[in-house]
C-alpha positions in Angstrom: 171.8 57.1 196.2 168.5 59.9 195.9 167.9 61.2 192.0 168.1 64.8 191.6 165.0 66.5 190.4 166.5 66.8 187.0 163.8 66.2 183.9 164.0 62.3 183.1 163.8 60.5 180.2 161.2 59.9 177.5 159.4 56.6 177.7 160.5 55.7 174.3 164.3 56.2 175.2 163.7 54.9 178.7 162.0 51.5 177.0 164.9 51.1 174.6 167.5 51.1 177.4 165.6 49.1 179.5 165.1 46.5 176.9 168.9 46.4 176.1 171.2 44.0 177.1 174.5 46.0 176.4 174.3 47.2 179.9 172.1 47.0 182.9 169.7 49.7 182.6 168.0 49.1 185.6 170.5 49.7 187.6 172.1 52.6 185.6 168.0 54.3 185.1 168.8 56.8 188.5 172.1 57.7 187.3 171.0 58.8 183.8 168.5 61.5 185.8 171.4 63.3 186.7 172.8 64.4 183.0 170.9 66.0 180.1 171.7 66.0 176.6 173.1 69.1 175.1 170.4 71.3 173.2 171.5 72.4 169.5 171.3 75.9 171.1 172.1 77.9 174.3 169.5 80.4 175.2 168.7 83.3 172.9 168.9 86.9 174.6 165.7 88.7 173.6 167.6 91.6 172.3 170.3 89.6 170.2 168.3 87.2 167.8 170.1 84.5 166.0 169.8 86.5 162.3 172.4 84.9 159.9 173.6 88.0 158.7 174.5 89.1 161.9 176.4 85.7 162.6 178.1 85.4 159.3 179.5 88.9 160.1 180.6 88.0 164.0 182.1 85.0 162.1 184.6 87.4 159.9 185.1 89.7 163.4 186.2 86.5 165.2 188.7 86.1 162.8 189.6 89.5 161.8 193.2 90.2 163.2 193.4 93.9 162.0 191.0 95.1 165.1 194.3 94.1 167.5 197.5 96.1 167.7 199.7 94.7 165.8 196.9 93.1 163.5 198.1 89.8 163.4 196.2 88.7 166.8 192.4 87.5 166.0 189.5 85.8 168.8 190.7 82.8 166.8 194.5 82.9 167.8 193.7 81.5 171.1 190.4 79.9 170.0 191.8 77.4 167.3 189.1 75.4 165.7 191.8 72.9 165.2 192.7 72.6 168.7 189.2 72.3 170.6 188.6 76.0 170.0 191.5 76.9 172.4 195.0 77.4 172.1 196.7 74.2 174.1 199.1 76.2 175.9 199.2 76.7 179.5 198.8 80.6 179.4 197.4 82.7 176.4 200.3 84.5 174.4 198.8 88.0 173.4 199.9 91.1 172.2 204.1 91.6 171.5 204.9 87.6 172.8 203.2 88.6 176.1 202.3 85.6 178.5 198.6 86.0 180.2 198.0 85.0 183.8 195.5 82.1 182.9 194.7 79.4 180.5 192.6 80.1 177.6 188.9 78.3 178.1 187.2 77.4 175.3 184.6 79.0 173.1 182.3 75.7 172.7 179.4 75.7 174.3 180.3 79.3 176.2 176.3 80.3 175.3 175.6 77.8 178.2 177.4 79.3 180.7 176.1 81.1 183.5 179.3 84.0 183.1 181.9 84.4 181.3 185.7 84.5 181.9 187.7 82.4 185.2 186.5 84.7 187.4 183.3 85.6 185.8 183.8 89.2 185.2 181.3 89.7 182.5 177.7 88.0 182.5 177.2 87.1 179.0 179.1 86.3 175.6 178.2 90.4 174.7 180.1 91.2 177.5 182.8 88.9 176.7 183.7 89.7 173.5 185.0 93.2 173.6 187.4 92.4 176.4 190.3 90.4 174.6 190.4 93.4 171.8 191.0 96.1 174.6 193.2 93.7 177.0 197.4 95.1 176.6 198.1 91.4 177.4 195.8 90.4 174.6 194.5 92.3 171.4 196.0 95.7 173.1 193.4 98.2 170.8 190.9 100.7 172.2 186.9 99.8 170.7 187.7 103.3 169.4 190.8 102.3 167.1 188.9 99.1 166.5 185.9 100.8 165.2 187.5 103.2 162.8 189.7 100.4 161.4 186.7 98.2 160.4 184.7 101.7 158.8 187.9 101.4 156.5 186.7 98.7 154.7 183.9 98.7 152.5 182.8 95.3 153.0 182.2 96.0 156.8 180.2 99.2 155.8 178.1 96.8 153.7 177.2 93.6 156.2 177.2 96.0 159.3 174.0 98.2 157.5 172.6 94.7 156.6 173.0 93.5 160.1 172.2 96.3 162.0 169.4 97.9 159.3 168.0 101.6 160.5 171.0 101.6 162.5 172.3 105.2 162.0 175.7 104.0 162.9 176.1 100.8 163.0 179.8 100.4 162.7 180.1 100.7 166.5 180.9 98.6 169.5 177.6 97.5 170.7 177.1 95.8 167.4 180.5 94.4 167.8 179.7 92.7 170.9 176.2 91.5 169.6 177.7 89.9 166.3 180.6 88.2 167.9 178.0 86.8 170.6 175.7 85.6 168.0 178.4 83.6 165.8 179.6 82.4 169.6 176.2 80.6 170.3 176.5 78.7 167.2 179.8 76.8 168.3 177.9 74.0 170.3 178.9 70.3 170.3 175.9 68.4 170.5 175.5 64.6 169.9 178.6 63.1 172.0 178.5 59.3 172.7 176.6 60.6 176.3 174.1 62.0 174.6 173.2 59.3 172.3 173.6 57.3 175.2 170.8 59.4 177.0 168.5 59.7 173.7 168.1 55.4 174.1 171.2 54.6 172.1 172.6 52.1 174.5 175.9 51.2 172.6 177.2 54.8 172.3 178.9 54.6 175.3 181.1 51.6 176.5 181.0 49.7 179.9 183.7 51.3 181.4 182.2 54.7 180.3 179.1 53.7 182.3 180.9 52.6 185.2 182.7 55.8 185.0 179.1 57.8 184.4 178.2 56.2 188.1 181.4 56.8 189.9 181.1 60.1 188.6 178.0 60.5 190.4 178.6 58.5 193.5 182.1 60.6 193.9 180.3 63.3 194.0 181.5 65.1 191.3 178.2 65.9 189.4 177.3 68.2 192.7 179.5 70.9 190.4 179.7 69.8 187.4 175.7 69.6 186.1 173.3 71.1 183.9 173.6 70.6 179.9 177.8 72.4 179.7 178.4 70.1 182.8 179.2 73.5 184.8 176.7 75.0 187.8 178.8 78.5 186.5 179.3 78.8 190.0 183.0 79.6 192.1 185.0 77.2 194.4 187.9 78.4 196.1 191.1 75.9 194.9 194.8 76.9 194.7 197.1 75.2 192.9 200.9 75.0 193.8 202.4 76.8 190.9 199.3 79.8 191.2 198.8 83.0 193.1 196.0 83.9 190.9 193.4 85.3 193.5 190.7 84.4 191.2 187.3 85.6 191.2 188.5 87.9 194.7 190.2 90.4 191.8 186.3 91.1 190.9 184.3 91.1 193.6 187.2 92.2 196.9 185.6 89.6 198.9 188.2 87.7 201.0 185.5 84.6 200.7 186.0 84.6 196.8 190.1 84.5 197.2 191.3 82.1 194.7 187.9 81.1 193.7 187.2 80.3 189.8 184.7 79.4 187.8 183.4 75.7 187.4 184.7 74.8 183.9 182.5 72.7 181.2 183.4 68.9 180.8 182.4 69.3 177.4 184.8 68.3 175.1 187.5 68.0 178.3 189.4 65.3 176.5 190.6 67.5 173.5 190.5 71.1 175.4 193.9 70.3 177.4 195.4 71.7 179.4 193.8 72.0 182.5 192.8 74.2 185.4 193.1 78.5 185.3 197.1 78.1 184.9 197.1 75.5 182.6 199.6 73.8 184.7 198.1 69.9 184.3 198.7 68.3 180.6 196.4 65.1 181.0 193.2 64.5 182.3 194.3 61.2 184.7 196.4 63.8 186.8 193.5 66.7 186.6 190.6 63.7 187.8 193.1 62.4 190.6 193.9 66.8 192.0 189.4 67.4 191.9 189.1 64.6 194.2 191.9 64.9 196.2 191.1 69.1 197.0 187.4 69.2 195.7 186.2 65.5 197.2 188.6 64.8 199.8 189.5 61.4 198.6 191.6 59.1 196.8 190.4 57.6 193.2 192.3 53.8 192.6 194.0 53.3 189.3 190.8 51.4 188.1 188.4 54.4 188.8 190.2 57.2 187.4 190.2 55.3 183.8 186.7 54.7 184.6 185.8 58.4 184.9 188.3 59.4 182.1 186.7 57.1 179.6 183.2 58.9 180.7 185.3 62.1 180.0 186.1 60.9 176.5 182.3 60.3 176.2 181.6 64.0 176.2 183.2 64.8 173.4 180.5 66.1 170.6 180.6 66.9 167.2 182.6 69.6 166.3 180.8 72.9 164.5 181.5 72.8 160.6 182.8 76.5 160.3 183.9 77.8 156.9 186.9 80.1 157.7 185.8 83.3 156.2 187.4 85.2 153.2 187.9 88.5 155.0 188.7 92.3 153.3 
């Protein structure tokens, strides 16, 4: 196995690992080169600084149900902080009890992704944030109606004016998008057992998790699940027996994109079930076996499956401590 060209451990961390007796560091150092700890913040766009006032406003808007037609659905309805910032049902339920076509992806670490939504139809969080408000199967409200509703509240008038000083009309769709995106970029989960292991804490992962990490590399999983969020943000054909969703083809019209979906992040995958674009698999063991069959053309033994699942458990990081806002 040849390590990929990824940043190597610092000298101090590597020395700690090499001096440990809990694991055979000389056997795993090359495997560790395939991974990198999750930074505390994702890349920040030049036109959307992480200002506290803006982040606080975005937090309010994320939990605000009155920018939905029913007045009871917010971003947090499907991205529930108590449920891994997703909803843990197979497909999202929105306006009027409508069931969508796809599983709700977690918003955790979404700032590290190269595109948003299963089909990548938006390049960034700013574009993503306005989509659910307008979708008839989700919040079912026009942006004009949402803006008018926000303008009815003096508190929002004050918050927007403070977050966007000098803007003659601060309560507008563009600023809603900037605020929600800024808040979402704070929803990161660093310091998982794997992160601590990579930084030199050799007791942060169990022997089984280390074996799972090695198998994850040897089997080829790391070819698509790499980078800080363990996703390359590319699109691959993946057909589920119960899904007729044509995936990225609906965005590009390219036949090569039929049934292609963005590689999901594996960060916190143990708590963001069910899995795949239609939520048809509810446990990691079955998900790992299905991926091995479809994407790798191989079959894991029970022990191998257990080891990989144990490694995936080590990707659960520290959840963001978010205070639910008091809305006007």
